C-alpha positions as CSV (number, residue, x, y, z in Angstrom):
1,M,-34.3,3.1,-32.6
2,I,-31.1,2.7,-34.6
3,L,-28.1,4.9,-34.0
4,E,-26.1,5.6,-37.1
5,E,-23.2,7.4,-35.3
6,K,-21.5,6.0,-32.3
7,V,-20.0,8.1,-29.5
8,P,-16.2,7.9,-29.7
9,P,-14.5,6.4,-26.7
10,P,-12.9,8.8,-24.1
11,P,-9.4,9.9,-24.8
12,Y,-6.7,7.7,-23.4
13,I,-4.7,9.3,-20.6
14,A,-1.5,7.6,-19.6
15,R,-1.1,7.0,-15.9
16,S,1.8,8.7,-14.2
17,T,4.8,6.5,-13.4
18,R,5.2,8.1,-10.0
19,T,5.2,5.5,-7.3
20,A,3.6,5.9,-3.9
21,P,6.0,7.2,-1.2
22,K,7.4,4.6,1.2
23,L,8.7,4.9,4.7
24,S,12.1,3.5,3.6
25,N,12.5,6.3,1.1
26,L,12.4,9.1,3.7
27,P,15.6,10.9,4.4
28,H,17.6,9.6,7.4
29,N,17.4,12.8,9.3
30,I,13.6,12.7,9.2
31,L,13.7,9.0,10.2
32,L,15.8,9.9,13.2
33,N,13.4,12.7,14.2
34,I,10.5,10.2,14.0
35,I,12.2,7.6,16.1
36,H,13.3,10.3,18.6
37,A,9.7,11.5,18.9
38,A,8.8,7.9,20.0
39,F,10.7,8.3,23.2
40,P,8.5,9.4,26.1
41,Q,9.4,12.7,27.7
42,S,7.2,12.5,30.8
43,D,6.2,10.0,33.5
44,G,3.4,7.5,33.0
45,P,0.1,7.2,34.9
46,L,1.6,4.6,37.3
47,E,4.1,5.4,40.0
48,S,6.6,2.9,38.6
49,D,6.3,4.3,35.0
50,T,8.9,7.0,35.3
51,K,10.4,8.7,32.3
52,D,13.6,6.8,32.6
53,V,11.8,3.4,32.8
54,R,9.7,4.2,29.8
55,Q,12.7,5.3,27.7
56,R,14.5,2.1,28.5
57,E,11.4,0.2,27.4
58,T,11.6,2.1,24.1
59,L,15.2,1.3,23.7
60,H,14.3,-2.4,24.1
61,W,11.6,-2.0,21.6
62,L,14.1,-0.5,19.1
63,Q,16.4,-3.5,19.7
64,T,13.8,-6.3,19.4
65,S,11.2,-5.0,17.0
66,L,11.6,-1.7,15.1
67,R,15.0,-2.2,13.7
68,L,13.8,-5.4,11.9
69,V,11.2,-3.6,9.8
70,N,13.5,-2.5,6.9
71,I,17.1,-1.5,6.2
72,S,16.5,2.3,6.7
73,L,14.9,1.7,10.1
74,Y,17.7,-0.7,11.0
75,I,20.4,1.9,10.3
76,A,18.6,4.6,12.2
77,C,17.8,2.4,15.2
78,M,21.3,1.0,15.4
79,H,22.7,4.6,15.2
80,I,20.7,5.5,18.3
81,L,21.4,2.3,20.2
82,R,25.1,2.4,19.5
83,S,25.4,6.0,20.4
84,T,23.5,5.5,23.6
85,Y,25.3,2.4,24.9
86,L,28.8,3.1,23.7
87,P,29.9,5.0,26.9
88,A,28.7,2.0,29.0
89,Y,30.6,-0.4,26.7
90,N,33.8,1.6,27.0
91,T,33.7,1.7,30.8
92,L,33.8,-2.2,30.9
93,I,36.8,-2.6,28.7
94,R,39.7,-4.2,30.6
95,P,42.8,-2.0,31.0
96,P,45.3,-4.0,29.0
97,Y,43.0,-4.1,26.0
98,T,42.0,-1.4,23.5
99,S,38.7,-0.8,21.9
100,D,37.6,0.5,18.5
101,P,34.2,-1.0,17.6
102,F,33.6,1.3,14.6
103,P,35.4,0.7,11.3
104,P,37.8,3.4,10.0
105,S,36.2,6.0,7.8
106,S,38.6,5.2,5.0
107,E,37.1,1.7,4.6
108,S,33.4,2.4,5.0
109,L,32.9,5.8,3.4
110,E,35.5,5.9,0.7
111,F,33.4,5.0,-2.3
112,A,31.7,7.4,-4.7
113,E,28.8,7.1,-7.2
114,D,31.1,7.0,-10.2
115,V,32.8,3.9,-8.9
116,P,30.6,0.9,-9.8
117,S,33.0,-1.6,-8.4
118,R,32.5,-0.4,-4.8
119,R,29.9,-2.6,-3.2
120,P,27.8,-1.0,-0.4
121,L,27.8,-3.2,2.6
122,L,25.2,-2.9,5.4
123,F,27.1,-5.2,7.8
124,S,30.7,-4.3,8.1
125,S,33.6,-6.8,8.4
126,H,34.6,-5.0,11.6
127,R,34.1,-7.8,14.1
128,E,34.2,-5.8,17.3
129,L,31.1,-4.1,16.1
130,R,29.3,-7.4,16.5
131,T,30.5,-7.6,20.1
132,L,29.1,-4.1,20.7
133,D,25.7,-5.2,19.2
134,L,25.7,-8.3,21.5
135,F,26.4,-6.0,24.5
136,I,23.5,-3.8,23.4
137,A,21.1,-6.8,23.1
138,L,22.2,-8.0,26.6
139,L,22.0,-4.7,28.3
140,T,18.6,-3.7,26.9
141,R,17.2,-7.0,28.1
142,E,18.8,-6.7,31.6
143,D,17.5,-3.2,32.0
144,L,14.0,-4.3,31.1
145,L,14.0,-7.1,33.6
146,L,15.5,-4.9,36.3
147,D,12.7,-2.4,35.8
148,S,10.0,-5.1,35.6
149,T,10.7,-6.9,38.9
150,S,12.9,-6.6,41.9
151,L,13.5,-10.3,42.0
152,H,15.8,-10.2,39.0
153,N,19.5,-10.3,39.8
154,P,22.1,-9.0,37.3
155,R,24.0,-11.7,35.5
156,H,27.7,-10.8,35.9
157,E,28.9,-14.0,34.1
158,A,27.3,-12.8,30.9
159,Y,29.3,-9.6,31.0
160,K,32.4,-11.5,32.0
161,D,32.1,-13.7,28.8
162,L,31.8,-10.6,26.7
163,F,34.7,-8.6,28.1
164,V,37.1,-11.4,29.0
165,L,36.8,-13.4,25.8
166,L,34.7,-11.9,23.0
167,Q,35.9,-8.3,23.1
168,P,39.7,-9.0,23.1
169,R,39.3,-11.7,20.5
170,S,37.2,-9.6,18.1
171,R,39.6,-6.6,18.7
172,L,42.6,-8.9,17.9
173,E,40.9,-10.1,14.7
174,D,40.4,-6.5,13.6
175,L,44.0,-5.6,14.3
176,I,45.1,-8.7,12.3
177,A,42.9,-7.5,9.4
178,L,44.4,-4.0,9.5
179,E,47.9,-5.2,9.8
180,G,47.5,-7.9,7.2
181,K,45.9,-5.5,4.7
182,H,48.7,-3.1,5.2
183,R,51.2,-5.8,4.4
184,G,49.2,-7.2,1.5
185,L,48.4,-10.5,3.1
186,V,44.7,-10.1,3.9
187,T,41.8,-9.0,1.7
188,L,38.7,-7.5,3.3
189,P,35.1,-7.8,2.0
190,D,35.0,-4.0,1.9
191,D,37.6,-4.0,-0.9
192,P,36.6,-3.2,-4.5
193,V,35.2,-6.1,-6.4
194,S,34.6,-6.7,-10.1
195,P,31.1,-5.8,-11.5
196,S,30.4,-9.5,-12.3
197,T,30.7,-10.5,-8.6
198,R,28.7,-7.5,-7.4
199,T,25.5,-8.4,-5.5
200,P,22.6,-6.0,-5.4
201,A,21.6,-4.5,-2.1
202,A,18.1,-5.2,-1.0
203,S,16.0,-2.1,-1.6
204,V,18.7,0.3,-0.6
205,S,20.6,2.8,-2.8
206,A,24.2,3.7,-2.6
207,P,23.7,7.4,-1.7
208,S,21.3,6.6,1.1
209,L,23.6,4.0,2.5
210,R,26.5,6.4,2.3
211,H,24.5,9.0,4.1
212,S,23.4,6.5,6.8
213,E,27.0,5.2,7.3
214,S,28.2,8.8,7.7
215,M,25.5,9.3,10.4
216,L,26.7,6.0,12.1
217,S,30.2,7.3,12.1
218,L,29.1,10.1,14.4
219,A,29.0,7.6,17.2
220,S,32.7,6.6,16.6
221,E,33.7,10.0,17.9
222,A,32.9,8.7,21.4
223,T,35.3,5.7,21.1
224,L,37.9,5.6,23.8
225,T,41.5,4.7,23.0
226,N,43.7,7.1,24.9
227,S,42.7,8.1,28.5
228,A,39.8,8.5,30.9
229,A,39.8,12.3,30.4
230,Q,39.2,12.0,26.7
231,T,36.5,9.4,27.5
232,S,34.4,11.8,29.7
233,K,34.9,14.7,27.3
234,K,33.8,12.8,24.2
235,S,30.9,11.2,26.0
236,D,29.7,14.6,27.1
237,E,29.9,15.8,23.5
238,D,27.9,12.8,22.2
239,M,25.3,13.2,24.9
240,S,24.5,16.6,23.6
241,S,23.1,15.1,20.4
242,P,19.2,15.0,20.3
243,Y,19.4,11.4,19.0
244,V,21.3,10.0,22.1
245,M,19.4,8.8,25.1
246,T,21.2,9.1,28.5
247,L,21.1,6.0,30.7
248,P,20.0,6.8,34.2
249,S,21.9,5.1,37.0
250,S,19.2,4.7,39.6
251,R,18.2,1.1,38.8
252,S,20.1,0.7,35.6
253,S,22.2,-2.4,35.2
254,T,25.2,-0.5,34.1
255,F,25.8,0.7,37.6
256,H,25.8,-2.7,39.1
257,Y,27.8,-4.3,36.3
258,T,30.5,-1.7,36.5
259,D,31.1,-2.5,40.1
260,A,31.1,-6.2,39.5
261,S,33.4,-6.1,36.6
262,S,35.9,-3.8,38.4
263,S,36.2,-6.4,41.2
264,A,36.0,-9.6,39.2
265,L,38.0,-8.6,36.1
266,T,41.0,-7.0,37.7
267,L,44.3,-8.8,37.0
268,P,47.1,-9.3,39.5
269,Q,50.0,-7.0,38.8
270,R,53.4,-8.4,38.0
271,P,55.8,-8.2,40.9
272,P,59.0,-6.1,40.4
273,N,61.3,-9.1,41.0
274,S,60.1,-10.8,37.9
275,Q,60.9,-7.8,35.8
276,K,64.4,-7.7,37.4
277,K,65.0,-11.4,36.6
278,K,63.8,-10.9,33.1
279,S,66.3,-8.1,32.6
280,I,69.1,-10.3,33.9
281,L,68.1,-13.1,31.6
282,S,68.0,-10.8,28.7
283,I,71.6,-9.7,29.4
284,F,72.8,-13.3,29.4
285,Q,70.9,-14.1,26.3
286,S,72.4,-11.0,24.5
287,R,75.9,-12.2,25.5
288,N,75.3,-15.7,24.2
289,R,74.0,-14.3,20.9
290,K,77.1,-12.1,20.5
291,K,79.3,-15.2,21.1
292,N,77.4,-17.5,18.7
293,K,76.8,-14.6,16.2
294,A,73.4,-16.0,15.5
295,P,70.7,-13.3,15.1
296,A,67.3,-13.9,16.6
297,P,64.8,-14.7,13.9
298,A,62.0,-12.8,15.8
299,S,64.0,-9.5,15.6
300,L,64.5,-9.7,11.8
301,P,62.2,-7.6,9.7
302,P,59.9,-9.5,7.3
303,S,61.8,-10.2,4.2
304,P,60.1,-9.7,0.8
305,P,59.1,-12.8,-1.1
306,P,61.6,-14.0,-3.7
307,R,61.3,-13.1,-7.4
308,G,58.8,-15.2,-9.3
309,H,56.9,-16.1,-6.1
310,Q,53.9,-13.9,-5.4
311,I,52.0,-14.3,-2.2
312,T,48.3,-14.7,-2.7
313,P,46.4,-12.8,0.0
314,V,43.8,-14.7,2.0
315,S,40.3,-13.5,2.7
316,F,39.7,-12.1,6.1
317,S,36.4,-14.1,6.3
318,N,38.4,-17.3,6.3
319,L,40.5,-16.3,9.3
320,S,39.7,-16.6,13.0
321,V,41.5,-16.3,16.3
322,S,41.6,-18.4,19.4
323,F,42.3,-16.3,22.5
324,T,43.4,-17.3,25.9
325,P,45.2,-15.2,28.6
326,R,48.5,-17.0,27.8
327,T,48.3,-18.0,24.1
328,V,46.7,-16.8,20.9
329,G,46.3,-18.8,17.7
330,L,45.4,-18.1,14.1
331,F,43.1,-20.5,12.3
332,Y,42.3,-20.8,8.6
333,T,39.1,-22.2,7.2
334,P,39.0,-23.1,3.5
335,P,36.3,-21.3,1.5
336,S,33.0,-23.3,1.2
337,T,32.3,-24.9,-2.2
338,P,29.4,-27.2,-3.1
339,A,31.9,-29.6,-4.9
340,S,33.6,-30.3,-1.6
341,Y,30.6,-32.5,-0.5
342,G,30.5,-36.0,-2.0
343,G,27.2,-37.2,-0.5
344,S,25.5,-40.3,-1.8
345,T,21.9,-40.0,-0.6
346,Y,19.4,-37.2,-0.4
347,G,17.4,-36.6,2.7
348,S,20.0,-38.0,5.0
349,L,19.8,-36.8,8.6
350,S,23.6,-36.8,8.8
351,L,23.9,-33.7,6.7
352,S,25.6,-31.0,8.6
353,H,25.7,-27.2,8.1
354,H,29.5,-27.7,7.8
355,M,29.3,-30.1,4.8
356,Y,30.2,-27.4,2.3
357,S,33.2,-26.0,4.3
358,G,36.6,-27.5,4.9
359,R,38.0,-28.3,8.3
360,K,39.6,-25.5,10.3
361,R,43.3,-25.6,10.4
362,L,45.7,-24.1,12.9
363,I,48.3,-21.9,11.2
364,L,50.3,-20.9,14.2
365,E,50.0,-20.4,18.0
366,V,52.2,-17.9,19.9
367,P,52.5,-17.3,23.6
368,R,51.6,-14.0,25.1
369,G,52.0,-12.3,28.5
370,R,49.0,-11.5,30.6
371,D,49.6,-7.7,30.3
372,E,50.8,-7.8,26.7
373,P,48.9,-5.5,24.4
374,L,46.8,-6.9,21.6
375,E,48.8,-4.9,19.0
376,A,52.0,-7.0,19.8
377,S,50.1,-10.2,19.4
378,A,48.6,-9.1,16.1
379,V,52.0,-8.3,14.7
380,A,53.3,-11.7,15.7
381,L,50.4,-13.5,14.2
382,V,50.6,-11.6,10.9
383,R,54.3,-12.5,10.7
384,G,53.5,-16.1,11.1
385,L,50.7,-15.8,8.5
386,R,53.3,-14.4,6.0
387,T,55.6,-17.4,6.7
388,W,52.7,-19.8,6.2
389,L,51.6,-18.2,2.9
390,E,55.2,-18.3,1.6
391,E,55.3,-22.1,2.3
392,Q,52.0,-22.8,0.5
């Protein structure tokens, strides 16, 4: 049988361009509720699986696994971890030093949608925040080992390395960045950049990142800089948040480490005789200065650069600090360029990861007292940086 008329094809219906929903596209408040629901609220079947132990295991899971899934989960997990462990971090800060692990709100949240030159950054240039993250990684691991076996002993030397060297050094670097930016000597990666040098963020939009950074800034309200009374008050306010887990002190490592740090990290106080001698020496020095009529160069305010000579600010990523109880130094590392390597053969085993970067140079080194605040050392290093930039 022959068909003279063919059936027309079915009408074409265009598919909708709507994409399938993803976990990373959820609002951050919903993500926080989902993660908070993952924390156990009751004891386990075993006698050792108490509610506190199971919650500490969940915190370790957030640190080692869940935060590495995508950017949205990373921001939500780090918000919970930093808010939870910030009070324990503040109790281990040594008395002469200050702490401010969260960047100022004017640097991280001061960009709008209509400013295309503002680049959203997931990892801030605030270097003490990295020290806090190292402390969180160490404490979650130690808590898990303490809950797993009674044969594990707390490692006091690990906390001593953090709060004797890393914390004051990173805090000093942040103070140098703030003081240098205020004087126009240092540029931060958070500063506005041109659209040509703008790098796209990996699957994260500017509004979501701004909202997540604003949620991360909630934990900065618990930062201690003034007194112990304000510390307890702010920590109580932060603990009222449903996204903050309280650390029990029954077998938690924070209880043991606080006792060990208070005994091992205390510094001998300066005797009153040394202060008296210092005042007498200052009197004689002031008399000699009046006779010689030579003003001290350290007391002079920083003079502006001469006309026609403009100081080029240096990037903060190229600066680093060496910190000891008696001296602090400022180092400069030239920016890495592929043209700086003049290799001859490919596949050579002598290639180093430093082949594209210049050698680190010491700009200046200044002495410091054992009880001298970090702010005074930062001002001295920034003044030396200005002198070094004027000579270049």
